[in-house]
C-alpha positions as CSV (number, residue, x, y, z in Angstrom):
1,M,36.8,-5.8,19.6
2,I,39.1,-4.1,22.0
3,E,39.6,-5.8,25.5
4,I,41.2,-3.6,28.5
5,S,40.7,-6.0,31.4
6,Q,42.4,-5.2,35.1
7,V,45.0,-2.7,33.6
8,Y,47.4,-1.1,36.2
9,K,50.0,0.9,35.4
10,T,52.8,2.0,37.8
11,Y,55.7,4.5,37.0
12,N,58.9,4.3,39.3
13,M,59.5,7.9,40.6
14,G,62.9,7.3,42.1
15,T,63.9,7.1,45.8
16,E,61.8,4.1,46.3
17,S,58.8,6.1,45.4
18,E,56.4,4.9,42.8
19,F,53.0,6.4,41.2
20,E,49.8,4.2,40.5
21,A,48.2,6.2,37.2
22,L,46.0,3.2,36.6
23,K,44.3,0.9,38.8
24,G,42.4,-2.1,37.8
25,V,40.8,-0.1,34.7
26,S,38.6,-2.8,32.5
27,F,36.3,-2.1,29.8
28,T,34.9,-3.6,26.0
29,V,35.3,-1.0,22.9
30,R,32.9,-3.2,20.4
31,D,30.8,-1.1,17.9
32,K,30.2,2.1,19.6
33,P,33.5,5.1,19.8
34,V,34.2,5.7,23.5
35,I,34.5,8.8,25.4
36,L,37.0,8.9,28.2
37,K,35.9,12.0,30.5
38,G,38.0,13.0,33.1
39,V,40.5,15.8,34.7
40,S,44.2,16.3,34.2
41,G,46.1,13.6,35.7
42,S,42.9,11.2,36.0
43,G,44.8,8.6,34.0
44,K,43.2,9.6,30.4
45,S,46.7,9.7,28.5
46,T,48.4,7.0,30.2
47,L,45.5,4.6,29.2
48,L,45.6,5.6,25.7
49,S,49.1,5.1,25.6
50,L,49.2,1.6,26.8
51,I,45.9,1.2,24.1
52,A,48.3,2.2,21.0
53,G,51.0,0.5,22.1
54,F,53.3,3.6,23.2
55,E,53.8,1.6,26.3
56,K,53.3,-1.6,28.7
57,P,50.8,-2.0,31.3
58,T,52.8,-2.7,34.6
59,K,50.0,-5.6,34.8
60,G,46.9,-6.7,33.0
61,K,45.8,-7.2,29.4
62,I,44.9,-5.0,26.5
63,I,43.6,-7.2,23.5
64,V,42.9,-5.6,19.9
65,D,40.8,-7.7,17.5
66,D,42.3,-11.3,19.6
67,L,45.8,-9.5,19.4
68,L,47.4,-9.5,22.4
69,V,49.0,-6.3,22.7
70,S,50.1,-5.9,26.2
71,K,52.4,-8.7,25.8
72,L,53.6,-8.1,21.9
73,P,57.6,-7.4,21.8
74,D,59.2,-3.9,20.4
75,L,59.6,-5.0,16.9
76,H,55.6,-6.3,16.9
77,L,54.7,-3.3,18.5
78,S,56.0,-1.0,15.9
79,N,54.3,-3.2,13.3
80,Y,51.0,-2.5,15.3
81,R,51.3,0.8,15.6
82,A,52.2,1.4,12.1
83,T,49.2,-0.8,10.7
84,R,46.3,-0.7,12.7
85,V,46.6,2.3,15.1
86,G,46.1,6.3,14.2
87,F,46.8,8.6,17.0
88,V,46.4,12.1,17.6
89,F,48.7,13.8,20.7
90,Q,47.2,16.4,22.8
91,H,50.8,18.2,22.1
92,F,50.7,17.4,18.3
93,N,54.1,15.6,18.1
94,L,54.9,17.0,14.9
95,I,58.6,17.4,13.1
96,E,58.6,21.1,13.4
97,S,61.1,21.6,10.8
98,I,59.7,19.8,7.8
99,T,56.5,20.4,6.1
100,V,52.9,19.7,6.5
101,L,53.1,17.1,3.7
102,D,56.2,15.4,4.8
103,N,54.8,15.1,8.8
104,I,51.8,13.8,7.2
105,I,54.0,10.7,4.9
106,V,56.1,10.1,8.1
107,P,54.2,7.0,9.4
108,L,53.4,5.7,5.9
109,I,57.2,5.4,4.8
110,P,58.3,1.6,6.6
111,I,54.8,0.3,4.8
112,Y,55.1,1.6,1.4
113,K,57.6,2.1,-1.2
114,D,55.8,4.1,-3.7
115,I,56.4,7.6,-3.3
116,E,53.5,8.9,-5.5
117,Y,51.0,6.6,-3.5
118,I,52.1,7.8,-0.3
119,K,51.7,11.2,-1.4
120,T,47.9,10.3,-2.9
121,L,47.5,8.9,0.7
122,A,48.4,12.2,2.2
123,Y,46.6,14.6,0.1
124,R,43.5,12.2,0.8
125,A,43.6,12.6,4.8
126,M,44.6,16.4,4.3
127,K,41.8,17.0,2.4
128,R,39.6,15.4,4.8
129,V,40.6,18.2,7.5
130,G,40.9,20.8,5.5
131,I,44.9,21.8,5.5
132,E,46.0,20.9,1.8
133,H,46.5,24.1,0.9
134,K,49.0,24.3,3.8
135,A,50.9,20.9,2.1
136,H,54.1,22.6,1.5
137,Q,54.5,25.2,4.2
138,D,56.9,24.1,7.6
139,T,54.9,23.4,10.2
140,K,56.6,25.9,12.6
141,D,54.8,28.2,10.9
142,L,51.2,27.2,11.6
143,S,48.7,28.3,13.9
144,G,47.6,25.7,16.9
145,G,44.5,24.9,15.2
146,E,46.6,24.1,11.8
147,K,49.0,22.1,13.7
148,Q,45.8,20.1,15.4
149,R,44.7,19.7,11.6
150,C,48.0,18.2,10.5
151,A,47.9,16.2,13.4
152,I,44.7,14.3,12.6
153,A,45.4,14.0,9.1
154,R,48.8,12.1,10.2
155,A,46.1,10.3,12.7
156,L,44.3,9.1,9.6
157,V,46.7,8.7,6.6
158,N,47.3,5.2,7.6
159,D,43.5,3.9,7.5
160,A,44.2,2.4,10.7
161,S,41.1,0.5,12.1
162,L,41.7,2.0,15.6
163,I,41.5,5.7,16.1
164,V,43.1,7.1,19.5
165,C,42.7,10.8,20.0
166,D,44.2,12.6,23.0
167,E,42.0,16.1,23.0
168,P,41.6,16.2,19.7
169,T,39.6,19.6,19.7
170,A,41.7,21.4,22.3
171,N,42.7,23.9,19.5
172,L,40.6,24.5,16.7
173,D,38.0,26.7,16.5
174,K,33.7,25.7,16.1
175,K,33.9,25.3,12.4
176,N,37.1,22.9,12.2
177,R,35.9,20.8,15.8
178,D,32.5,20.3,14.2
179,N,34.5,18.9,11.1
180,F,36.1,16.9,13.1
181,I,33.0,15.8,14.8
182,D,31.9,14.7,11.2
183,I,35.0,13.1,10.5
184,I,34.6,10.8,13.7
185,G,31.1,9.9,12.6
186,D,32.3,8.8,9.2
187,L,34.8,6.5,11.0
188,H,32.1,5.4,13.2
189,S,29.8,4.2,10.2
190,E,33.0,2.9,8.2
191,G,33.4,0.5,11.1
192,K,36.3,1.6,13.0
193,R,36.9,1.8,16.6
194,V,37.6,5.3,18.1
195,I,38.9,6.1,21.7
196,I,38.4,9.8,22.7
197,A,40.0,11.2,25.5
198,T,38.6,14.7,26.1
199,H,37.5,17.8,28.3
200,D,35.2,19.3,25.5
201,P,31.5,18.9,26.4
202,V,30.7,18.9,22.3
203,F,30.9,15.0,22.8
204,E,28.3,14.7,25.3
205,N,25.7,15.4,22.4
206,L,26.8,13.9,19.4
207,D,24.4,12.8,16.8
208,F,25.8,9.2,16.7
209,E,25.7,7.0,19.5
210,C,28.9,6.3,21.9
211,E,29.6,5.5,25.5
212,I,30.8,7.8,27.8
213,L,33.4,6.1,30.6
214,N,34.5,8.7,33.7
215,I,37.6,8.0,34.8
216,K,38.9,9.4,38.1
217,D,42.1,8.9,40.1
218,G,43.0,5.9,37.6
219,R,39.7,4.1,38.0
220,I,36.9,3.8,35.6
221,E,33.8,5.4,38.0
222,E,30.7,3.6,37.8
């Protein structure tokens, strides 16, 4: 179970001004994927960043499987992200100067020592999203949709129990978007928790049950 309880996030904008990105957000992720809907600037990406442990809340608690993520020291947060979280970034966050394969194995290097086993996991993830034929191509030469698939494969490679996705279908064509929806359904059936922030209306009519939460001005709407 994932519990988000009265989470606030305030950014210091300098010259004594502050921006309150999240204002007392609370919800629970149990056995259904959660879809976060809202316009740009509503707080979706900030919330995902806090859940994944990239940032810490100003106030409130984030608990993932009895682990108080919001209070973990940085060293333990790094281990949490490496072993428990798969994150699909809105703007890919790929290393453009290296290959698709190398981008995907980067998260595994701190976890495993056997490079052949690492490559096996990477090819399994690439095959799942249909990008294995680009394994040895430099990431800078990929199309937007191919970069998105590479980013999705990287999020899946460590077999994380929590998959967090920020606008994962924004650059995908219909075929690959539908394939991603199938992957989400498979992850759900495997017992993984999935949280997706998206504008894409396709997530409103899925073949499996999910919970849709609307976020506006840093708050979950009733």
